C-alpha positions as CSV (number, residue, x, y, z in Angstrom):
1,M,0.0,0.0,0.0
2,T,1.4,3.3,-1.0
3,A,1.7,6.2,1.5
4,G,-0.9,8.3,-0.3
5,K,-3.4,5.5,-0.2
6,H,-2.7,4.9,3.4
7,D,-3.2,8.6,4.3
8,Q,-6.5,8.6,2.3
9,E,-7.7,5.6,4.1
10,K,-6.9,7.2,7.5
11,R,-8.7,10.4,6.4
12,R,-11.8,8.4,5.4
13,E,-11.8,6.5,8.7
14,L,-11.4,9.7,10.7
15,R,-14.2,11.3,8.8
16,S,-16.4,8.3,9.5
17,Y,-15.7,8.6,13.3
18,V,-16.3,12.4,13.3
19,V,-19.6,12.0,11.4
20,G,-20.7,9.2,13.9
21,F,-19.6,11.4,16.9
22,V,-21.6,14.3,15.7
23,A,-24.7,12.2,14.9
24,A,-24.5,10.5,18.3
25,A,-24.0,13.8,20.2
26,G,-26.9,15.3,18.2
27,L,-29.3,12.4,19.1
28,T,-28.2,12.6,22.7
29,T,-28.9,16.4,22.7
30,L,-32.2,15.9,21.1
31,A,-33.3,13.5,23.9
32,F,-32.2,16.0,26.6
33,L,-34.0,18.9,24.7
34,V,-37.2,16.9,24.6
35,V,-37.1,16.5,28.4
36,A,-36.0,20.1,29.0
37,V,-38.7,21.6,26.8
38,G,-41.4,19.6,28.7
39,M,-43.2,17.9,25.9
40,T,-46.2,15.8,26.7
41,S,-45.3,12.4,28.0
42,S,-46.5,10.3,25.1
43,T,-44.8,12.5,22.5
44,A,-41.5,12.6,24.6
45,Y,-41.5,8.8,24.9
46,L,-42.0,8.5,21.2
47,V,-39.2,11.0,20.3
48,I,-36.8,9.6,22.8
49,G,-37.5,6.0,21.7
50,A,-36.9,7.0,18.0
51,A,-33.7,8.8,19.0
52,A,-32.5,5.7,21.0
53,L,-33.1,3.4,17.9
54,A,-31.3,5.8,15.7
55,Q,-28.5,6.0,18.2
56,V,-28.1,2.2,18.1
57,V,-27.9,2.4,14.2
58,V,-25.3,5.1,14.4
59,H,-23.2,3.2,16.8
60,F,-23.4,0.0,14.8
61,R,-22.5,1.8,11.5
62,F,-19.9,4.4,12.5
63,F,-18.2,2.9,15.5
64,L,-18.6,-0.9,15.2
65,H,-18.4,-0.8,11.4
66,I,-21.4,-3.1,11.1
67,G,-23.6,-2.6,8.0
68,L,-26.1,-4.6,6.3
69,Q,-23.9,-6.0,3.6
70,R,-23.6,-9.7,2.9
71,S,-20.1,-9.9,4.2
72,T,-21.2,-8.8,7.7
73,S,-24.1,-11.3,8.1
74,D,-22.1,-13.2,10.7
75,D,-21.8,-10.0,12.7
76,L,-25.4,-9.3,12.3
77,Q,-26.3,-12.8,13.6
78,L,-24.1,-12.3,16.6
79,I,-25.8,-9.0,17.4
80,L,-29.2,-10.4,17.0
81,F,-28.4,-13.3,19.3
82,T,-26.9,-11.0,21.9
83,T,-30.0,-8.8,21.7
84,L,-32.2,-11.9,22.3
85,I,-30.2,-12.9,25.3
86,I,-30.3,-9.4,26.8
87,T,-34.0,-9.1,26.1
88,L,-34.7,-12.5,27.8
89,M,-32.6,-11.5,30.8
90,A,-34.2,-8.1,31.2
91,G,-37.7,-9.4,30.6
92,G,-37.2,-12.3,33.1
93,T,-35.9,-9.8,35.6
94,I,-38.9,-7.5,35.2
95,W,-41.3,-10.5,35.4
96,I,-39.8,-11.8,38.6
97,L,-39.7,-8.3,40.2
98,G,-43.3,-7.7,39.2
99,N,-44.3,-11.1,40.6
100,L,-42.5,-10.2,43.9
101,H,-44.2,-6.8,44.0
102,H,-47.6,-8.5,43.5
103,R,-47.0,-11.0,46.3
104,M,-45.8,-8.3,48.7
105,I,-48.9,-6.2,48.4
């Protein structure tokens, strides 16, 4: 690899990180602004939820370098399995705590 090509690759990677950082910071700021402005709760939940999903996509794309191309299907399967396990753990915890709360009342 030539020095010029290497420098161009570094610039492209740095640009990707900067774009990801700006997008993530913007989405985080949006969530804080929604709460600070005092939107109605249903609208605030909707906007914050959409910003959170967009934040996940930004992190996958710009920081973890995981896209939807065919070459990264193994990475996508790993992420989906991890999401399933975390969802089961969180759901089970909420279920158990809800059951304990119901029995204590």
